[in-house]
C-alpha positions as CSV (number, residue, x, y, z in Angstrom):
1,M,14.1,-57.9,-13.4
2,S,12.0,-60.8,-12.7
3,S,8.1,-61.3,-13.1
4,T,7.7,-61.3,-8.9
5,M,9.7,-58.4,-8.7
6,L,7.1,-56.3,-11.6
7,T,4.4,-57.9,-9.7
8,D,5.6,-57.1,-6.5
9,L,6.5,-53.5,-7.9
10,A,2.8,-52.9,-9.3
11,A,1.0,-53.7,-6.1
12,V,3.3,-51.1,-4.6
13,V,2.7,-48.9,-7.2
14,K,-1.1,-49.6,-6.6
15,E,-1.2,-49.1,-2.7
16,A,0.7,-45.6,-3.1
17,K,-1.6,-44.9,-5.7
18,D,-4.8,-45.7,-3.4
19,E,-3.5,-43.6,-0.9
20,E,-4.9,-39.9,0.0
21,I,-2.4,-37.6,1.3
22,Q,-3.5,-35.7,4.2
23,V,-2.6,-32.5,4.2
24,P,-2.5,-30.1,7.0
25,K,-4.8,-26.8,7.3
26,S,-3.4,-23.6,7.6
27,N,-5.3,-21.4,10.0
28,D,-2.8,-18.5,8.8
29,F,-5.4,-15.5,8.1
30,F,-2.8,-14.6,5.1
31,E,-3.9,-17.8,2.9
32,S,-7.2,-17.7,4.1
33,K,-10.3,-17.4,1.2
34,T,-11.6,-13.9,3.2
35,F,-7.9,-12.7,2.4
36,R,-8.1,-13.3,-0.8
37,L,-12.0,-12.1,-1.5
38,L,-10.6,-9.0,0.7
39,T,-7.7,-8.2,-1.8
40,L,-9.4,-8.7,-4.7
41,V,-12.3,-5.9,-3.1
42,L,-9.7,-3.8,-2.6
43,Y,-7.9,-4.0,-6.1
44,M,-11.1,-3.6,-7.5
45,G,-12.2,-0.5,-5.9
46,G,-8.6,1.3,-6.3
47,V,-8.9,0.4,-9.9
48,S,-12.6,1.5,-10.3
49,G,-11.8,4.9,-7.9
50,M,-8.7,5.5,-10.1
51,G,-10.9,5.2,-13.4
52,L,-13.7,7.4,-11.8
53,S,-11.5,10.0,-10.8
54,L,-10.2,10.7,-14.0
55,A,-13.7,10.9,-15.2
56,M,-14.5,13.6,-13.2
57,Y,-11.4,15.4,-14.1
58,Y,-11.6,14.9,-17.9
59,L,-15.5,15.9,-17.1
60,F,-15.0,18.5,-14.5
61,I,-11.8,20.3,-14.8
62,W,-9.8,19.3,-18.0
63,D,-10.5,21.9,-20.8
64,S,-10.3,21.0,-24.4
65,R,-10.9,23.5,-26.5
66,M,-7.9,25.0,-28.3
67,P,-6.1,28.0,-28.6
68,P,-6.8,30.3,-31.1
69,L,-4.4,30.1,-34.2
70,P,-1.8,32.9,-34.5
71,I,-2.2,35.0,-37.7
72,F,1.1,35.4,-39.1
73,K,1.6,39.3,-41.1
74,H,3.7,39.7,-43.7
75,T,3.3,36.6,-45.0
76,H,3.1,35.8,-49.2
77,P,1.0,33.2,-50.7
78,I,2.8,30.3,-52.3
79,G,2.0,30.3,-56.0
């Protein structure tokens, strides 16, 4: 490559580097910040609600008592 070709290429690269590309703004609701916050709140509420309902179940409904151990008759001790 010749030096003029390299300087031309460098000028094109510098020009393209400084150029700002405009991205069109989308007005779609499903890409908005409001939708993202709404889905986050719904997700956190769902997870927390399930945890709360599980805690209420274990506090008020679950019976954690062990049944009495069975007594076996006609057994001989070992030894």
